[in-house]
mmCIF file of the N, C-alpha and C atoms, coordinates in Angstrom:
data_MODEL
# 
_entry.id   MODEL 
# 
loop_
_atom_site.group_PDB 
_atom_site.id 
_atom_site.type_symbol 
_atom_site.label_atom_id 
_atom_site.label_alt_id 
_atom_site.label_comp_id 
_atom_site.label_asym_id 
_atom_site.label_entity_id 
_atom_site.label_seq_id 
_atom_site.pdbx_PDB_ins_code 
_atom_site.Cartn_x 
_atom_site.Cartn_y 
_atom_site.Cartn_z 
_atom_site.occupancy 
_atom_site.B_iso_or_equiv 
_atom_site.pdbx_formal_charge 
_atom_site.auth_seq_id 
_atom_site.auth_comp_id 
_atom_site.auth_asym_id 
_atom_site.auth_atom_id 
_atom_site.pdbx_PDB_model_num 
ATOM 1   N N  . MET A 1 1  ? -95.538 234.833 -6.066  1.00 0.00 ? 1  MET A N  1 
ATOM 2   C CA . MET A 1 1  ? -94.507 235.802 -6.402  1.00 0.00 ? 1  MET A CA 1 
ATOM 3   C C  . MET A 1 1  ? -93.610 236.038 -5.183  1.00 0.00 ? 1  MET A C  1 
ATOM 4   N N  . THR A 1 2  ? -92.334 236.083 -5.430  1.00 0.00 ? 2  THR A N  1 
ATOM 5   C CA . THR A 1 2  ? -91.363 236.306 -4.362  1.00 0.00 ? 2  THR A CA 1 
ATOM 6   C C  . THR A 1 2  ? -91.382 237.769 -3.925  1.00 0.00 ? 2  THR A C  1 
ATOM 7   N N  . THR A 1 3  ? -91.301 237.991 -2.618  1.00 0.00 ? 3  THR A N  1 
ATOM 8   C CA . THR A 1 3  ? -91.286 239.358 -2.086  1.00 0.00 ? 3  THR A CA 1 
ATOM 9   C C  . THR A 1 3  ? -89.892 239.697 -1.553  1.00 0.00 ? 3  THR A C  1 
ATOM 10  N N  . PRO A 1 4  ? -89.579 240.984 -1.468  1.00 0.00 ? 4  PRO A N  1 
ATOM 11  C CA . PRO A 1 4  ? -88.305 241.376 -0.860  1.00 0.00 ? 4  PRO A CA 1 
ATOM 12  C C  . PRO A 1 4  ? -88.150 240.821 0.555   1.00 0.00 ? 4  PRO A C  1 
ATOM 13  N N  . GLN A 1 5  ? -89.237 240.774 1.319   1.00 0.00 ? 5  GLN A N  1 
ATOM 14  C CA . GLN A 1 5  ? -89.172 240.259 2.692   1.00 0.00 ? 5  GLN A CA 1 
ATOM 15  C C  . GLN A 1 5  ? -88.765 238.790 2.708   1.00 0.00 ? 5  GLN A C  1 
ATOM 16  N N  . GLN A 1 6  ? -89.273 238.009 1.761   1.00 0.00 ? 6  GLN A N  1 
ATOM 17  C CA . GLN A 1 6  ? -88.891 236.594 1.696   1.00 0.00 ? 6  GLN A CA 1 
ATOM 18  C C  . GLN A 1 6  ? -87.389 236.447 1.462   1.00 0.00 ? 6  GLN A C  1 
ATOM 19  N N  . ILE A 1 7  ? -86.858 237.221 0.546   1.00 0.00 ? 7  ILE A N  1 
ATOM 20  C CA . ILE A 1 7  ? -85.419 237.142 0.270   1.00 0.00 ? 7  ILE A CA 1 
ATOM 21  C C  . ILE A 1 7  ? -84.631 237.551 1.510   1.00 0.00 ? 7  ILE A C  1 
ATOM 22  N N  . LYS A 1 8  ? -85.066 238.604 2.176   1.00 0.00 ? 8  LYS A N  1 
ATOM 23  C CA . LYS A 1 8  ? -84.419 239.040 3.418   1.00 0.00 ? 8  LYS A CA 1 
ATOM 24  C C  . LYS A 1 8  ? -84.442 237.912 4.446   1.00 0.00 ? 8  LYS A C  1 
ATOM 25  N N  . ASP A 1 9  ? -85.587 237.269 4.602   1.00 0.00 ? 9  ASP A N  1 
ATOM 26  C CA . ASP A 1 9  ? -85.717 236.167 5.559   1.00 0.00 ? 9  ASP A CA 1 
ATOM 27  C C  . ASP A 1 9  ? -84.804 235.001 5.195   1.00 0.00 ? 9  ASP A C  1 
ATOM 28  N N  . TRP A 1 10 ? -84.743 234.639 3.915   1.00 0.00 ? 10 TRP A N  1 
ATOM 29  C CA . TRP A 1 10 ? -83.885 233.539 3.468   1.00 0.00 ? 10 TRP A CA 1 
ATOM 30  C C  . TRP A 1 10 ? -82.420 233.852 3.760   1.00 0.00 ? 10 TRP A C  1 
ATOM 31  N N  . LEU A 1 11 ? -82.015 235.086 3.486   1.00 0.00 ? 11 LEU A N  1 
ATOM 32  C CA . LEU A 1 11 ? -80.620 235.477 3.737   1.00 0.00 ? 11 LEU A CA 1 
ATOM 33  C C  . LEU A 1 11 ? -80.293 235.427 5.229   1.00 0.00 ? 11 LEU A C  1 
ATOM 34  N N  . GLU A 1 12 ? -81.182 235.984 6.038   1.00 0.00 ? 12 GLU A N  1 
ATOM 35  C CA . GLU A 1 12 ? -80.926 236.032 7.478   1.00 0.00 ? 12 GLU A CA 1 
ATOM 36  C C  . GLU A 1 12 ? -80.930 234.639 8.101   1.00 0.00 ? 12 GLU A C  1 
ATOM 37  N N  . ALA A 1 13 ? -81.683 233.716 7.521   1.00 0.00 ? 13 ALA A N  1 
ATOM 38  C CA . ALA A 1 13 ? -81.731 232.353 8.052   1.00 0.00 ? 13 ALA A CA 1 
ATOM 39  C C  . ALA A 1 13 ? -80.466 231.567 7.711   1.00 0.00 ? 13 ALA A C  1 
ATOM 40  N N  . ALA A 1 14 ? -79.820 231.900 6.605   1.00 0.00 ? 14 ALA A N  1 
ATOM 41  C CA . ALA A 1 14 ? -78.689 231.105 6.120   1.00 0.00 ? 14 ALA A CA 1 
ATOM 42  C C  . ALA A 1 14 ? -77.333 231.779 6.294   1.00 0.00 ? 14 ALA A C  1 
ATOM 43  N N  . LEU A 1 15 ? -77.327 233.070 6.625   1.00 0.00 ? 15 LEU A N  1 
ATOM 44  C CA . LEU A 1 15 ? -76.078 233.828 6.668   1.00 0.00 ? 15 LEU A CA 1 
ATOM 45  C C  . LEU A 1 15 ? -76.125 234.788 7.857   1.00 0.00 ? 15 LEU A C  1 
ATOM 46  N N  . PRO A 1 16 ? -75.099 234.762 8.707   1.00 0.00 ? 16 PRO A N  1 
ATOM 47  C CA . PRO A 1 16 ? -75.094 235.730 9.817   1.00 0.00 ? 16 PRO A CA 1 
ATOM 48  C C  . PRO A 1 16 ? -74.902 237.150 9.262   1.00 0.00 ? 16 PRO A C  1 
ATOM 49  N N  . CYS A 1 17 ? -75.941 237.947 9.368   1.00 0.00 ? 17 CYS A N  1 
ATOM 50  C CA . CYS A 1 17 ? -75.929 239.296 8.801   1.00 0.00 ? 17 CYS A CA 1 
ATOM 51  C C  . CYS A 1 17 ? -76.122 240.340 9.891   1.00 0.00 ? 17 CYS A C  1 
ATOM 52  N N  . GLU A 1 18 ? -75.440 241.456 9.722   1.00 0.00 ? 18 GLU A N  1 
ATOM 53  C CA . GLU A 1 18 ? -75.659 242.594 10.611  1.00 0.00 ? 18 GLU A CA 1 
ATOM 54  C C  . GLU A 1 18 ? -76.741 243.515 10.064  1.00 0.00 ? 18 GLU A C  1 
ATOM 55  N N  . HIS A 1 19 ? -76.899 243.487 8.741   1.00 0.00 ? 19 HIS A N  1 
ATOM 56  C CA . HIS A 1 19 ? -77.905 244.340 8.099   1.00 0.00 ? 19 HIS A CA 1 
ATOM 57  C C  . HIS A 1 19 ? -78.269 243.716 6.755   1.00 0.00 ? 19 HIS A C  1 
ATOM 58  N N  . VAL A 1 20 ? -79.545 243.677 6.454   1.00 0.00 ? 20 VAL A N  1 
ATOM 59  C CA . VAL A 1 20 ? -80.017 243.232 5.146   1.00 0.00 ? 20 VAL A CA 1 
ATOM 60  C C  . VAL A 1 20 ? -81.166 244.145 4.736   1.00 0.00 ? 20 VAL A C  1 
ATOM 61  N N  . GLN A 1 21 ? -81.060 244.678 3.540   1.00 0.00 ? 21 GLN A N  1 
ATOM 62  C CA . GLN A 1 21 ? -82.134 245.495 2.978   1.00 0.00 ? 21 GLN A CA 1 
ATOM 63  C C  . GLN A 1 21 ? -82.386 244.987 1.569   1.00 0.00 ? 21 GLN A C  1 
ATOM 64  N N  . VAL A 1 22 ? -83.621 244.643 1.266   1.00 0.00 ? 22 VAL A N  1 
ATOM 65  C CA . VAL A 1 22 ? -83.975 244.133 -0.057  1.00 0.00 ? 22 VAL A CA 1 
ATOM 66  C C  . VAL A 1 22 ? -85.164 244.918 -0.586  1.00 0.00 ? 22 VAL A C  1 
ATOM 67  N N  . GLU A 1 23 ? -85.062 245.345 -1.831  1.00 0.00 ? 23 GLU A N  1 
ATOM 68  C CA . GLU A 1 23 ? -86.157 246.020 -2.511  1.00 0.00 ? 23 GLU A CA 1 
ATOM 69  C C  . GLU A 1 23 ? -86.358 245.331 -3.850  1.00 0.00 ? 23 GLU A C  1 
ATOM 70  N N  . GLY A 1 24 ? -87.568 245.376 -4.360  1.00 0.00 ? 24 GLY A N  1 
ATOM 71  C CA . GLY A 1 24 ? -87.803 244.774 -5.659  1.00 0.00 ? 24 GLY A CA 1 
ATOM 72  C C  . GLY A 1 24 ? -89.260 244.714 -6.014  1.00 0.00 ? 24 GLY A C  1 
ATOM 73  N N  . ASP A 1 25 ? -89.503 244.233 -7.243  1.00 0.00 ? 25 ASP A N  1 
ATOM 74  C CA . ASP A 1 25 ? -90.848 244.220 -7.804  1.00 0.00 ? 25 ASP A CA 1 
ATOM 75  C C  . ASP A 1 25 ? -91.409 242.811 -8.008  1.00 0.00 ? 25 ASP A C  1 
ATOM 76  N N  . GLY A 1 26 ? -90.761 241.808 -7.420  1.00 0.00 ? 26 GLY A N  1 
ATOM 77  C CA . GLY A 1 26 ? -91.215 240.436 -7.598  1.00 0.00 ? 26 GLY A CA 1 
ATOM 78  C C  . GLY A 1 26 ? -90.437 239.693 -8.661  1.00 0.00 ? 26 GLY A C  1 
ATOM 79  N N  . GLN A 1 27 ? -89.739 240.419 -9.512  1.00 0.00 ? 27 GLN A N  1 
ATOM 80  C CA . GLN A 1 27 ? -88.895 239.827 -10.552 1.00 0.00 ? 27 GLN A CA 1 
ATOM 81  C C  . GLN A 1 27 ? -87.434 240.223 -10.371 1.00 0.00 ? 27 GLN A C  1 
ATOM 82  N N  . HIS A 1 28 ? -87.214 241.521 -10.204 1.00 0.00 ? 28 HIS A N  1 
ATOM 83  C CA . HIS A 1 28 ? -85.869 242.067 -10.068 1.00 0.00 ? 28 HIS A CA 1 
ATOM 84  C C  . HIS A 1 28 ? -85.716 242.650 -8.668  1.00 0.00 ? 28 HIS A C  1 
ATOM 85  N N  . PHE A 1 29 ? -84.601 242.316 -8.041  1.00 0.00 ? 29 PHE A N  1 
ATOM 86  C CA . PHE A 1 29 ? -84.386 242.728 -6.658  1.00 0.00 ? 29 PHE A CA 1 
ATOM 87  C C  . PHE A 1 29 ? -83.017 243.385 -6.501  1.00 0.00 ? 29 PHE A C  1 
ATOM 88  N N  . ASP A 1 30 ? -82.951 244.332 -5.581  1.00 0.00 ? 30 ASP A N  1 
ATOM 89  C CA . ASP A 1 30 ? -81.702 244.985 -5.181  1.00 0.00 ? 30 ASP A CA 1 
ATOM 90  C C  . ASP A 1 30 ? -81.520 244.738 -3.697  1.00 0.00 ? 30 ASP A C  1 
ATOM 91  N N  . ALA A 1 31 ? -80.311 244.326 -3.313  1.00 0.00 ? 31 ALA A N  1 
ATOM 92  C CA . ALA A 1 31 ? -80.055 244.014 -1.909  1.00 0.00 ? 31 ALA A CA 1 
ATOM 93  C C  . ALA A 1 31 ? -78.772 244.681 -1.431  1.00 0.00 ? 31 ALA A C  1 
ATOM 94  N N  . VAL A 1 32 ? -78.793 245.109 -0.181  1.00 0.00 ? 32 VAL A N  1 
ATOM 95  C CA . VAL A 1 32 ? -77.597 245.538 0.539   1.00 0.00 ? 32 VAL A CA 1 
ATOM 96  C C  . VAL A 1 32 ? -77.442 244.542 1.684   1.00 0.00 ? 32 VAL A C  1 
ATOM 97  N N  . ILE A 1 33 ? -76.283 243.882 1.725   1.00 0.00 ? 33 ILE A N  1 
ATOM 98  C CA . ILE A 1 33 ? -76.058 242.824 2.701   1.00 0.00 ? 33 ILE A CA 1 
ATOM 99  C C  . ILE A 1 33 ? -74.760 243.099 3.437   1.00 0.00 ? 33 ILE A C  1 
ATOM 100 N N  . VAL A 1 34 ? -74.823 243.149 4.761   1.00 0.00 ? 34 VAL A N  1 
ATOM 101 C CA . VAL A 1 34 ? -73.653 243.389 5.595   1.00 0.00 ? 34 VAL A CA 1 
ATOM 102 C C  . VAL A 1 34 ? -73.424 242.136 6.437   1.00 0.00 ? 34 VAL A C  1 
ATOM 103 N N  . SER A 1 35 ? -72.239 241.530 6.282   1.00 0.00 ? 35 SER A N  1 
ATOM 104 C CA . SER A 1 35 ? -71.939 240.308 7.025   1.00 0.00 ? 35 SER A CA 1 
ATOM 105 C C  . SER A 1 35 ? -70.441 240.180 7.274   1.00 0.00 ? 35 SER A C  1 
ATOM 106 N N  . ALA A 1 36 ? -70.094 239.707 8.464   1.00 0.00 ? 36 ALA A N  1 
ATOM 107 C CA . ALA A 1 36 ? -68.695 239.429 8.787   1.00 0.00 ? 36 ALA A CA 1 
ATOM 108 C C  . ALA A 1 36 ? -68.154 238.291 7.925   1.00 0.00 ? 36 ALA A C  1 
ATOM 109 N N  . GLU A 1 37 ? -69.046 237.473 7.357   1.00 0.00 ? 37 GLU A N  1 
ATOM 110 C CA . GLU A 1 37 ? -68.638 236.376 6.481   1.00 0.00 ? 37 GLU A CA 1 
ATOM 111 C C  . GLU A 1 37 ? -67.916 236.882 5.235   1.00 0.00 ? 37 GLU A C  1 
ATOM 112 N N  . PHE A 1 38 ? -68.068 238.159 4.923   1.00 0.00 ? 38 PHE A N  1 
ATOM 113 C CA . PHE A 1 38 ? -67.456 238.722 3.722   1.00 0.00 ? 38 PHE A CA 1 
ATOM 114 C C  . PHE A 1 38 ? -65.998 239.135 3.928   1.00 0.00 ? 38 PHE A C  1 
ATOM 115 N N  . ARG A 1 39 ? -65.539 239.170 5.178   1.00 0.00 ? 39 ARG A N  1 
ATOM 116 C CA . ARG A 1 39 ? -64.168 239.606 5.454   1.00 0.00 ? 39 ARG A CA 1 
ATOM 117 C C  . ARG A 1 39 ? -63.157 238.731 4.715   1.00 0.00 ? 39 ARG A C  1 
ATOM 118 N N  . GLY A 1 40 ? -62.195 239.388 4.077   1.00 0.00 ? 40 GLY A N  1 
ATOM 119 C CA . GLY A 1 40 ? -61.123 238.677 3.407   1.00 0.00 ? 40 GLY A CA 1 
ATOM 120 C C  . GLY A 1 40 ? -61.495 238.076 2.064   1.00 0.00 ? 40 GLY A C  1 
ATOM 121 N N  . LYS A 1 41 ? -62.708 238.326 1.598   1.00 0.00 ? 41 LYS A N  1 
ATOM 122 C CA . LYS A 1 41 ? -63.148 237.779 0.315   1.00 0.00 ? 41 LYS A CA 1 
ATOM 123 C C  . LYS A 1 41 ? -63.242 238.893 -0.721  1.00 0.00 ? 41 LYS A C  1 
ATOM 124 N N  . THR A 1 42 ? -62.996 238.531 -1.978  1.00 0.00 ? 42 THR A N  1 
ATOM 125 C CA . THR A 1 42 ? -63.206 239.469 -3.075  1.00 0.00 ? 42 THR A CA 1 
ATOM 126 C C  . THR A 1 42 ? -64.707 239.701 -3.233  1.00 0.00 ? 42 THR A C  1 
ATOM 127 N N  . ARG A 1 43 ? -65.089 240.685 -4.034  1.00 0.00 ? 43 ARG A N  1 
ATOM 128 C CA . ARG A 1 43 ? -66.517 240.930 -4.295  1.00 0.00 ? 43 ARG A CA 1 
ATOM 129 C C  . ARG A 1 43 ? -67.159 239.680 -4.905  1.00 0.00 ? 43 ARG A C  1 
ATOM 130 N N  . VAL A 1 44 ? -66.443 239.033 -5.825  1.00 0.00 ? 44 VAL A N  1 
ATOM 131 C CA . VAL A 1 44 ? -66.974 237.808 -6.422  1.00 0.00 ? 44 VAL A CA 1 
ATOM 132 C C  . VAL A 1 44 ? -67.168 236.748 -5.344  1.00 0.00 ? 44 VAL A C  1 
ATOM 133 N N  . GLY A 1 45 ? -66.207 236.611 -4.451  1.00 0.00 ? 45 GLY A N  1 
ATOM 134 C CA . GLY A 1 45 ? -66.319 235.651 -3.352  1.00 0.00 ? 45 GLY A CA 1 
ATOM 135 C C  . GLY A 1 45 ? -67.470 235.979 -2.430  1.00 0.00 ? 45 GLY A C  1 
ATOM 136 N N  . GLN A 1 46 ? -67.682 237.265 -2.170  1.00 0.00 ? 46 GLN A N  1 
ATOM 137 C CA . GLN A 1 46 ? -68.794 237.686 -1.324  1.00 0.00 ? 46 GLN A CA 1 
ATOM 138 C C  . GLN A 1 46 ? -70.127 237.346 -1.983  1.00 0.00 ? 46 GLN A C  1 
ATOM 139 N N  . HIS A 1 47 ? -70.229 237.574 -3.277  1.00 0.00 ? 47 HIS A N  1 
ATOM 140 C CA . HIS A 1 47 ? -71.465 237.276 -3.995  1.00 0.00 ? 47 HIS A CA 1 
ATOM 141 C C  . HIS A 1 47 ? -71.707 235.768 -4.018  1.00 0.00 ? 47 HIS A C  1 
ATOM 142 N N  . GLN A 1 48 ? -70.647 234.977 -4.113  1.00 0.00 ? 48 GLN A N  1 
ATOM 143 C CA . GLN A 1 48 ? -70.787 233.524 -4.068  1.00 0.00 ? 48 GLN A CA 1 
ATOM 144 C C  . GLN A 1 48 ? -71.352 233.076 -2.723  1.00 0.00 ? 48 GLN A C  1 
ATOM 145 N N  . VAL A 1 49 ? -70.939 233.736 -1.642  1.00 0.00 ? 49 VAL A N  1 
ATOM 146 C CA . VAL A 1 49 ? -71.478 233.424 -0.312  1.00 0.00 ? 49 VAL A CA 1 
ATOM 147 C C  . VAL A 1 49 ? -72.994 233.674 -0.301  1.00 0.00 ? 49 VAL A C  1 
ATOM 148 N N  . VAL A 1 50 ? -73.418 234.773 -0.904  1.00 0.00 ? 50 VAL A N  1 
ATOM 149 C CA . VAL A 1 50 ? -74.848 235.100 -0.958  1.00 0.00 ? 50 VAL A CA 1 
ATOM 150 C C  . VAL A 1 50 ? -75.595 234.066 -1.792  1.00 0.00 ? 50 VAL A C  1 
ATOM 151 N N  . TYR A 1 51 ? -75.043 233.721 -2.954  1.00 0.00 ? 51 TYR A N  1 
ATOM 152 C CA . TYR A 1 51 ? -75.698 232.716 -3.809  1.00 0.00 ? 51 TYR A CA 1 
ATOM 153 C C  . TYR A 1 51 ? -75.827 231.384 -3.079  1.00 0.00 ? 51 TYR A C  1 
ATOM 154 N N  . GLN A 1 52 ? -74.791 231.011 -2.340  1.00 0.00 ? 52 GLN A N  1 
ATOM 155 C CA . GLN A 1 52 ? -74.855 229.766 -1.570  1.00 0.00 ? 52 GLN A CA 1 
ATOM 156 C C  . GLN A 1 52 ? -75.934 229.857 -0.490  1.00 0.00 ? 52 GLN A C  1 
ATOM 157 N N  . ALA A 1 53 ? -76.029 231.020 0.157   1.00 0.00 ? 53 ALA A N  1 
ATOM 158 C CA . ALA A 1 53 ? -77.029 231.204 1.211   1.00 0.00 ? 53 ALA A CA 1 
ATOM 159 C C  . ALA A 1 53 ? -78.449 231.092 0.635   1.00 0.00 ? 53 ALA A C  1 
ATOM 160 N N  . LEU A 1 54 ? -78.635 231.596 -0.571  1.00 0.00 ? 54 LEU A N  1 
ATOM 161 C CA . LEU A 1 54 ? -79.965 231.556 -1.183  1.00 0.00 ? 54 LEU A CA 1 
ATOM 162 C C  . LEU A 1 54 ? -80.251 230.208 -1.843  1.00 0.00 ? 54 LEU A C  1 
ATOM 163 N N  . GLY A 1 55 ? -79.216 229.446 -2.154  1.00 0.00 ? 55 GLY A N  1 
ATOM 164 C CA . GLY A 1 55 ? -79.367 228.091 -2.682  1.00 0.00 ? 55 GLY A CA 1 
ATOM 165 C C  . GLY A 1 55 ? -80.326 227.989 -3.846  1.00 0.00 ? 55 GLY A C  1 
ATOM 166 N N  . ASN A 1 56 ? -81.268 227.066 -3.745  1.00 0.00 ? 56 ASN A N  1 
ATOM 167 C CA . ASN A 1 56 ? -82.214 226.791 -4.831  1.00 0.00 ? 56 ASN A CA 1 
ATOM 168 C C  . ASN A 1 56 ? -83.142 227.961 -5.133  1.00 0.00 ? 56 ASN A C  1 
ATOM 169 N N  . HIS A 1 57 ? -83.266 228.896 -4.195  1.00 0.00 ? 57 HIS A N  1 
ATOM 170 C CA . HIS A 1 57 ? -84.123 230.058 -4.450  1.00 0.00 ? 57 HIS A CA 1 
ATOM 171 C C  . HIS A 1 57 ? -83.617 230.851 -5.658  1.00 0.00 ? 57 HIS A C  1 
ATOM 172 N N  . MET A 1 58 ? -82.302 230.832 -5.890  1.00 0.00 ? 58 MET A N  1 
ATOM 173 C CA . MET A 1 58 ? -81.749 231.556 -7.031  1.00 0.00 ? 58 MET A CA 1 
ATOM 174 C C  . MET A 1 58 ? -82.226 230.938 -8.345  1.00 0.00 ? 58 MET A C  1 
ATOM 175 N N  . ASP A 1 59 ? -82.483 229.651 -8.361  1.00 0.00 ? 59 ASP A N  1 
ATOM 176 C CA . ASP A 1 59 ? -82.931 228.975 -9.575  1.00 0.00 ? 59 ASP A CA 1 
ATOM 177 C C  . ASP A 1 59 ? -84.433 229.097 -9.792  1.00 0.00 ? 59 ASP A C  1 
ATOM 178 N N  . SER A 1 60 ? -85.188 229.089 -8.701  1.00 0.00 ? 60 SER A N  1 
ATOM 179 C CA . SER A 1 60 ? -86.638 228.978 -8.847  1.00 0.00 ? 60 SER A CA 1 
ATOM 180 C C  . SER A 1 60 ? -87.432 230.226 -8.476  1.00 0.00 ? 60 SER A C  1 
ATOM 181 N N  . ASP A 1 61 ? -86.954 231.010 -7.511  1.00 0.00 ? 61 ASP A N  1 
ATOM 182 C CA . ASP A 1 61 ? -87.772 232.107 -6.979  1.00 0.00 ? 61 ASP A CA 1 
ATOM 183 C C  . ASP A 1 61 ? -87.275 233.510 -7.336  1.00 0.00 ? 61 ASP A C  1 
ATOM 184 N N  . ILE A 1 62 ? -86.019 233.624 -7.691  1.00 0.00 ? 62 ILE A N  1 
ATOM 185 C CA . ILE A 1 62 ? -85.429 234.949 -7.910  1.00 0.00 ? 62 ILE A CA 1 
ATOM 186 C C  . ILE A 1 62 ? -84.976 235.058 -9.359  1.00 0.00 ? 62 ILE A C  1 
ATOM 187 N N  . HIS A 1 63 ? -85.593 235.954 -10.096 1.00 0.00 ? 63 HIS A N  1 
ATOM 188 C CA . HIS A 1 63 ? -85.245 236.129 -11.503 1.00 0.00 ? 63 HIS A CA 1 
ATOM 189 C C  . HIS A 1 63 ? -83.922 236.885 -11.643 1.00 0.00 ? 63 HIS A C  1 
ATOM 190 N N  . ALA A 1 64 ? -83.778 237.982 -10.913 1.00 0.00 ? 64 ALA A N  1 
ATOM 191 C CA . ALA A 1 64 ? -82.555 238.785 -10.991 1.00 0.00 ? 64 ALA A CA 1 
ATOM 192 C C  . ALA A 1 64 ? -82.294 239.435 -9.639  1.00 0.00 ? 64 ALA A C  1 
ATOM 193 N N  . LEU A 1 65 ? -81.041 239.363 -9.203  1.00 0.00 ? 65 LEU A N  1 
ATOM 194 C CA . LEU A 1 65 ? -80.658 239.950 -7.921  1.00 0.00 ? 65 LEU A CA 1 
ATOM 195 C C  . LEU A 1 65 ? -79.394 240.765 -8.110  1.00 0.00 ? 65 LEU A C  1 
ATOM 196 N N  . SER A 1 66 ? -79.511 242.050 -7.861  1.00 0.00 ? 66 SER A N  1 
ATOM 197 C CA . SER A 1 66 ? -78.364 242.943 -7.847  1.00 0.00 ? 66 SER A CA 1 
ATOM 198 C C  . SER A 1 66 ? -78.021 243.174 -6.385  1.00 0.00 ? 66 SER A C  1 
ATOM 199 N N  . MET A 1 67 ? -76.747 243.062 -6.028  1.00 0.00 ? 67 MET A N  1 
ATOM 200 C CA . MET A 1 67 ? -76.419 243.185 -4.613  1.00 0.00 ? 67 MET A CA 1 
ATOM 201 C C  . MET A 1 67 ? -75.190 244.041 -4.369  1.00 0.00 ? 67 MET A C  1 
ATOM 202 N N  . LYS A 1 68 ? -75.213 244.670 -3.202  1.00 0.00 ? 68 LYS A N  1 
ATOM 203 C CA . LYS A 1 68 ? -74.052 245.374 -2.680  1.00 0.00 ? 68 LYS A CA 1 
ATOM 204 C C  . LYS A 1 68 ? -73.688 244.655 -1.394  1.00 0.00 ? 68 LYS A C  1 
ATOM 205 N N  . THR A 1 69 ? -72.486 244.092 -1.345  1.00 0.00 ? 69 THR A N  1 
ATOM 206 C CA . THR A 1 69 ? -72.045 243.357 -0.168  1.00 0.00 ? 69 THR A CA 1 
ATOM 207 C C  . THR A 1 69 ? -70.980 244.165 0.559   1.00 0.00 ? 69 THR A C  1 
ATOM 208 N N  . LEU A 1 70 ? -71.085 244.198 1.882   1.00 0.00 ? 70 LEU A N  1 
ATOM 209 C CA . LEU A 1 70 ? -70.174 244.978 2.710   1.00 0.00 ? 70 LEU A CA 1 
ATOM 210 C C  . LEU A 1 70 ? -69.816 244.204 3.972   1.00 0.00 ? 70 LEU A C  1 
ATOM 211 N N  . THR A 1 71 ? -68.581 244.412 4.433   1.00 0.00 ? 71 THR A N  1 
ATOM 212 C CA . THR A 1 71 ? -68.220 243.915 5.761   1.00 0.00 ? 71 THR A CA 1 
ATOM 213 C C  . THR A 1 71 ? -68.779 244.901 6.785   1.00 0.00 ? 71 THR A C  1 
ATOM 214 N N  . PRO A 1 72 ? -68.869 244.510 8.040   1.00 0.00 ? 72 PRO A N  1 
ATOM 215 C CA . PRO A 1 72 ? -69.344 245.466 9.051   1.00 0.00 ? 72 PRO A CA 1 
ATOM 216 C C  . PRO A 1 72 ? -68.495 246.744 9.094   1.00 0.00 ? 72 PRO A C  1 
ATOM 217 N N  . GLU A 1 73 ? -67.183 246.599 8.875   1.00 0.00 ? 73 GLU A N  1 
ATOM 218 C CA . GLU A 1 73 ? -66.299 247.770 8.881   1.00 0.00 ? 73 GLU A CA 1 
ATOM 219 C C  . GLU A 1 73 ? -66.605 248.706 7.727   1.00 0.00 ? 73 GLU A C  1 
ATOM 220 N N  . GLU A 1 74 ? -66.826 248.146 6.549   1.00 0.00 ? 74 GLU A N  1 
ATOM 221 C CA . GLU A 1 74 ? -67.172 248.965 5.384   1.00 0.00 ? 74 GLU A CA 1 
ATOM 222 C C  . GLU A 1 74 ? -68.513 249.657 5.597   1.00 0.00 ? 74 GLU A C  1 
ATOM 223 N N  . TRP A 1 75 ? -69.447 248.970 6.226   1.00 0.00 ? 75 TRP A N  1 
ATOM 224 C CA . TRP A 1 75 ? -70.783 249.531 6.500   1.00 0.00 ? 75 TRP A CA 1 
ATOM 225 C C  . TRP A 1 75 ? -70.682 250.718 7.447   1.00 0.00 ? 75 TRP A C  1 
ATOM 226 N N  . GLN A 1 76 ? -69.863 250.588 8.497   1.00 0.00 ? 76 GLN A N  1 
ATOM 227 C CA . GLN A 1 76 ? -69.726 251.657 9.483   1.00 0.00 ? 76 GLN A CA 1 
ATOM 228 C C  . GLN A 1 76 ? -69.040 252.878 8.918   1.00 0.00 ? 76 GLN A C  1 
ATOM 229 N N  . HIS A 1 77 ? -68.112 252.670 7.989   1.00 0.00 ? 77 HIS A N  1 
ATOM 230 C CA . HIS A 1 77 ? -67.333 253.785 7.445   1.00 0.00 ? 77 HIS A CA 1 
ATOM 231 C C  . HIS A 1 77 ? -67.819 254.238 6.082   1.00 0.00 ? 77 HIS A C  1 
ATOM 232 N N  . GLY A 1 78 ? -68.889 253.605 5.584   1.00 0.00 ? 78 GLY A N  1 
ATOM 233 C CA . GLY A 1 78 ? -69.370 253.908 4.244   1.00 0.00 ? 78 GLY A CA 1 
ATOM 234 C C  . GLY A 1 78 ? -70.206 255.131 4.215   1.00 0.00 ? 78 GLY A C  1 
# 
């Protein structure tokens, strides 16, 4: 069973992040991801960056992922 920590580790290994928080029950996960990679991208574009970072894990290990993506500036002022 996939753990929130595994998803956090996968994200941090594939995407330069300032902050990652993942919670979940092994099937459904909620994530807050802060990365400079999100600058200048729409929310859909930001989510695509996350999906790319997680790669095959999205097909095999993660049933459902709800995410909030933020730039470092949005995180500081949020």
